[in-house]
C-alpha positions in Angstrom: -44.5 14.9 -28.3 -44.3 18.2 -25.7 -41.1 19.5 -26.1 -41.0 18.8 -22.0 -40.9 15.0 -22.9 -38.7 15.3 -25.6 -36.1 17.9 -24.0 -35.2 15.3 -20.6 -35.7 12.1 -23.2 -32.4 13.8 -25.9 -30.6 14.7 -22.3 -30.7 11.5 -21.1 -30.0 9.7 -24.6 -27.4 12.0 -25.0 -25.5 10.9 -21.8 -25.9 7.7 -22.0 -23.8 7.8 -25.4 -21.4 10.0 -24.1 -21.3 7.7 -20.8 -20.7 4.2 -23.9 -18.1 6.7 -25.1 -16.1 7.6 -22.5 -16.4 4.1 -21.1 -14.8 2.5 -24.4 -12.3 5.0 -24.6 -10.6 4.3 -21.2 -10.8 0.8 -22.2 -8.9 1.2 -25.1 -6.6 4.1 -23.9 -6.3 2.5 -20.4 -5.6 -1.2 -22.3 -1.9 -1.5 -20.5 -1.7 -5.3 -21.7 0.6 -7.9 -20.5 3.2 -6.2 -18.2 6.0 -7.8 -16.2 6.8 -7.9 -12.4 10.8 -8.3 -11.8 11.7 -9.3 -7.6 14.7 -9.5 -6.4 16.6 -9.4 -9.4 14.7 -12.2 -10.7 14.0 -14.4 -7.7 10.8 -14.3 -9.0 9.0 -13.1 -11.8 5.0 -12.3 -13.0 3.7 -11.5 -16.4 0.1 -10.4 -15.6 -2.3 -8.0 -16.9 -1.6 -4.3 -16.8 -4.3 -1.6 -15.0 -4.4 -2.3 -11.8 -2.9 -1.7 -8.3 0.5 -3.8 -7.7 -0.3 -4.7 -4.2 -3.1 -6.2 -5.7 -2.0 -7.8 -8.2 1.1 -9.6 -6.3 -1.9 -10.8 -3.9 -3.8 -12.7 -7.0 -1.0 -14.5 -8.0 -0.5 -15.3 -4.5 2.7 -12.8 -3.0 1.6 -10.8 -0.3 2.5 -7.6 0.2 1.5 -5.9 4.4 -1.0 -3.6 3.9 -2.9 -2.8 7.5 -5.6 -0.9 5.7 -6.2 -3.4 3.1 -4.9 -0.5 0.1 -6.7 2.8 0.5 -3.4 4.8 1.1 -3.8 5.0 4.9 -1.8 3.0 6.4 1.8 3.1 5.1 2.6 -0.6 5.6 2.7 -1.8 1.7 5.9 -0.5 0.6 8.7 -2.0 -2.1 11.4 -0.6 -3.5 11.2 0.3 -7.4 14.2 0.0 -9.4 12.6 0.8 -12.7 10.6 3.9 -13.4 6.9 4.0 -12.6 7.0 8.2 -12.2 7.1 10.7 -9.5 6.5 10.3 -6.3 2.3 10.5 -5.2 1.1 13.2 -3.4 -1.0 10.1 -1.5 2.6 8.4 -0.8 4.8 11.0 0.5 2.9 11.2 4.4 4.6 7.6 4.7 7.9 8.0 3.3 11.1 9.8 5.2 13.6 11.5 2.9 16.4 8.8 3.1 12.9 6.2 1.7 12.1 9.0 -1.2 15.9 9.0 -1.8 15.7 5.3 -2.5 12.3 5.2 -4.5 10.9 3.8 -1.8 6.6 3.5 -2.9 3.4 2.1 -2.1 3.0 -1.0 -3.7 -1.0 0.3 -3.7 -0.6 3.4 -5.3 1.5 2.3 -8.3 -0.4 1.4 -11.2 0.9 -1.5 -13.5 1.2 0.1 -16.9 4.6 -1.3 -18.2 7.4 -3.4 -16.9 8.1 -3.4 -13.4 11.5 -4.1 -11.5 11.3 -4.1 -7.5 12.7 -5.3 -4.3 11.0 -7.1 -1.4 12.0 -8.6 2.1 12.1 -12.3 1.0 10.1 -13.2 4.3 6.7 -12.1 2.3 8.1 -15.1 -0.1 6.4 -17.4 2.8 3.6 -15.3 3.5 0.1 -17.6 2.7 -3.7 -17.3 2.6 -4.9 -19.9 5.2 -8.6 -21.2 4.8 -10.1 -21.4 8.0 -13.3 -22.3 10.0 -14.5 -19.9 12.8 -14.4 -21.8 16.2 -15.9 -19.5 18.6 -16.9 -15.8 19.4 -16.7 -14.6 22.4 -17.5 -11.2 24.0 -15.3 -9.5 26.2 -16.6 -6.1 26.0 -19.7 -4.3 24.8 -17.3 -3.2 22.1 -14.4 -6.1 21.7 -15.0 -9.7 20.2 -12.3 -12.9 20.6 -13.0 -14.3 17.6 -11.0 -18.1 17.3 -10.5 -19.4 14.2 -9.5 -23.5 13.4 -7.3 -23.5 10.3 -8.8 -26.0 7.7 -4.9 -27.8 7.5 -3.1 -29.1 10.6 -0.3 -27.5 12.1 -0.4 -25.0 9.1 0.8 -21.7 10.3 4.0 -20.4 12.2 4.1 -17.3 12.9 6.5 -14.9 16.3 4.9 -13.4 19.0 3.8 -10.2 17.9 2.7 -10.1 14.2 0.0 -10.2 12.8 -2.5 -11.4 9.8 -5.1 -9.8 7.6 -8.7 -11.0 7.4 -9.9 -11.1 4.0 -13.7 -9.8 4.4 -16.0 -11.0 1.8 -18.7 -8.7 -0.2 -21.6 -7.9 2.6 -24.7 -5.6 2.7 -23.5 -2.2 1.0 -20.0 -3.7 0.7 -19.2 -4.8 -2.5 -16.0 -5.5 -3.2 -13.9 -7.7 -0.8 -11.3 -6.1 1.0 -8.6 -6.9 3.4 -8.2 -5.5 7.2 -5.1 -6.5 9.3 -5.7 -7.7 13.2 -2.6 -8.6 15.8 -3.3 -12.2 16.9 -3.5 -13.0 20.2 -3.0 -16.8 19.8 0.0 -18.7 21.2 2.2 -20.0 18.8 2.5 -22.9 19.9 -0.7 -23.6 18.6 -0.6 -23.5 15.1 -3.8 -25.2 14.4 -5.5 -21.3 15.0 -5.5 -18.0 14.9 -7.4 -15.8 17.4 -8.0 -11.8 17.3 -9.9 -9.2 19.3 -11.5 -7.1 17.4 -13.1 -4.0 18.5 -15.8 -2.7 16.9 -14.5 1.2 14.8 -18.2 3.1 14.1 -18.1 2.7 9.8 -15.5 -0.2 10.3 -16.1 -2.4 7.1 -14.2 -5.5 8.6 -15.0 -4.5 12.3 -18.9 -4.2 11.6 -18.8 -7.6 9.6 -16.9 -9.4 13.0 -19.5 -7.9 15.0 -22.6 -8.0 13.1 -22.2 -10.4 10.3 -19.9 -13.6 11.6 -21.1 -16.8 12.4 -19.8 -19.9 14.0 -19.2 -22.5 11.6 -18.6 -20.1 9.1 -15.4 -20.2 6.2 -13.1 -17.0 6.6 -10.2 -16.5 4.4 -6.5 -15.1 6.6 -3.6 -13.5 5.0 0.1 -14.0 6.8 1.7 -13.4 9.1 3.5 -10.3 9.0 4.8 -7.8 10.9 8.0 -7.3 12.8 6.2 -6.3 16.2 8.3 -8.9 18.6 10.0 -9.4 22.2 13.7 -8.3 21.7 16.7 -10.5 22.9 18.5 -8.7 25.7 18.3 -8.3 29.3 16.3 -5.2 29.7 12.7 -4.7 31.2 10.3 -5.0 29.3 7.1 -1.7 29.8 4.2 -2.8 28.2 1.8 -0.5 27.5 -2.1 -1.4 25.5 -5.6 -0.3 25.4 -8.7 -2.1 24.4 -7.7 -5.0 21.7 -3.9 -3.4 21.7 -4.1 -6.1 24.5 -3.8 -8.8 21.5 -0.2 -8.8 20.4 0.6 -9.0 24.7 -1.5 -12.0 25.1 0.9 -14.0 22.4 3.9 -12.5 23.8 3.2 -13.1 27.5 2.0 -16.7 27.2 5.1 -18.2 24.6 7.2 -16.6 27.2 6.2 -18.2 30.0 5.6 -21.4 28.3 9.0 -21.6 27.2 10.9 -19.8 29.4 12.0 -17.1 26.7 14.0 -15.1 27.6 14.7 -15.4 31.3 16.2 -12.6 32.3 13.7 -10.4 31.9 11.3 -8.4 34.1 7.8 -7.7 32.3 5.8 -5.1 33.7 2.2 -5.2 31.8 0.3 -1.3 31.3 -3.7 -1.7 30.3 -5.5 1.4 30.3 -9.2 2.0 30.1 -11.9 4.2 30.9 -14.1 2.8 33.4 -14.5 -1.3 34.4 -16.8 -1.8 30.8 -13.8 -1.4 29.1 -11.4 -3.4 31.3 -11.3 -7.4 30.1 -9.4 -10.7 31.0 -8.5 -9.0 34.5 -8.6 -12.3 36.2 -6.7 -14.6 33.8 -4.1 -11.6 34.1 -4.0 -11.4 38.0 -3.6 -15.4 38.0 -1.1 -14.7 35.9 1.0 -12.4 37.8 0.8 -14.8 40.6 2.4 -17.6 38.7 5.1 -15.5 37.2 6.8 -14.1 39.7 8.7 -11.9 37.0 5.1 -10.7 35.5 3.6 -7.0 36.6 0.3 -6.3 35.6 -0.4 -2.9 36.3 -4.3 -2.1 35.3 -5.7 1.5 35.5 -9.3 3.5 34.9 -8.5 6.5 33.2 -12.6 7.9 33.9 -13.7 5.2 37.2 -17.9 5.6 38.2 -18.0 6.5 41.6 -20.2 3.4 41.7 -17.5 1.2 40.5 -15.9 -0.9 43.1 -12.2 -0.7 41.5 -9.6 -1.0 44.1 -6.5 -0.9 41.0 -4.5 2.7 39.6 -6.5 5.2 38.6 -5.5 8.1 36.4 -4.6 8.3 32.7 -2.1 5.7 31.6 0.3 7.6 30.4 0.8 9.1 34.4 0.7 6.0 35.7 3.7 4.7 33.6 5.3 7.6 34.7 4.9 7.2 38.3 5.9 3.4 38.0 9.2 4.2 36.3 10.1 6.7 38.9 9.5 4.7 41.9 9.2 1.0 41.1 10.8 -0.2 38.3 14.1 -1.4 38.5 16.6 0.2 36.5 20.2 -1.4 36.5 19.4 -4.0 33.1 17.9 -1.0 31.3 14.5 -0.4 29.8 12.8 -1.3 26.6 9.1 0.1 25.8 6.4 -2.1 23.7 3.4 -0.2 22.7 0.3 -1.2 21.0 -2.5 1.2 20.6 -4.0 4.6 18.8 -1.0 6.9 17.2 -2.1 9.7 20.5 -1.5 7.2 23.3 1.9 5.5 21.7 3.3 9.4 21.2 2.1 10.5 24.8 3.9 6.8 25.7 7.2 7.3 24.2 7.2 10.4 25.0 7.1 9.8 29.0 9.5 6.6 28.1 12.1 8.7 26.8 11.6 11.5 29.2 12.5 8.7 31.6 15.8 7.7 30.2 14.5 4.8 27.7 16.4 5.5 24.5 14.1 5.8 21.3 15.5 3.7 19.7 14.2 0.8 22.7 11.2 1.7 21.5 9.1 -0.9 19.7 5.2 -0.6 18.5 2.6 -1.7 16.8 0.3 1.6 15.6 -3.2 1.1 14.6 -4.0 2.5 11.4 
């Protein structure tokens, strides 16, 4: 046989042999056996197979820790306090932890690999988080890149949540995506409707979940949801609400506003809702929100375009939403009962709004937000 042929065959055989050896060594070395997860001083305990991240292992046991990024280590939401020694903090965790959290050994559960018994602390409200089976009831295009998706829960009166909270979609494998993932979305549902979950999903180029929703999801399809999560909600004070959003950041505010109107919740609060977009093709729910403003005297809707086109018949405010917000705080919004900020959107938008609000006398402790991961 020609050396030209023998050489590659030998190399291929050697590579295959080495791959087999590495796989066998990995299986032996990384066989951590059974480990015990003790939660909140024995209130819950699980004996599980070691070797996987804590976040996914808990989910497999029916205990769901919030994770806006689905366990990629890019959101910092899946924090738990670890009471036992699991090694030093990893570089992937440090950007999401403040010094106090580090000193208390708060960790990201998606970054902790279970190698031995572990003791952790979790907020006990997570014990009531559930996985829901649902059917897609409707899909509506709100803009060229935002869809409103309504899920009907298979069990009636299945979900209880506070307006402003979010839920995670379980995205199944599809196309080149070989594993199931979870992604978080704020609910735009009305809390009274405990048989449905409504989400607003904006298409993000390359986004695993958003691509699935926009290009693969169909009416009648079965989908699993996990939640509810989050503490973004209206605070019971007389202070006026300064609400700012763009794009799918509309979702939690839609839920809040209709809950407040239908239940006459927080009756002393004035609500100012600032919604920013580039052009009219990025605007949606305009007629609905303007009608809400007519029907509800303490609700004020301010829509603004930052880049209106010359041929657009736009009669609302123009400019960056932060500039519009600044003008209204200075000139139109009463401050006699105080001001609170409520924000939902990109980190850049939220940081810019916080800057405007604090410069206008809003205490940073009174600014609440959901920041997209």
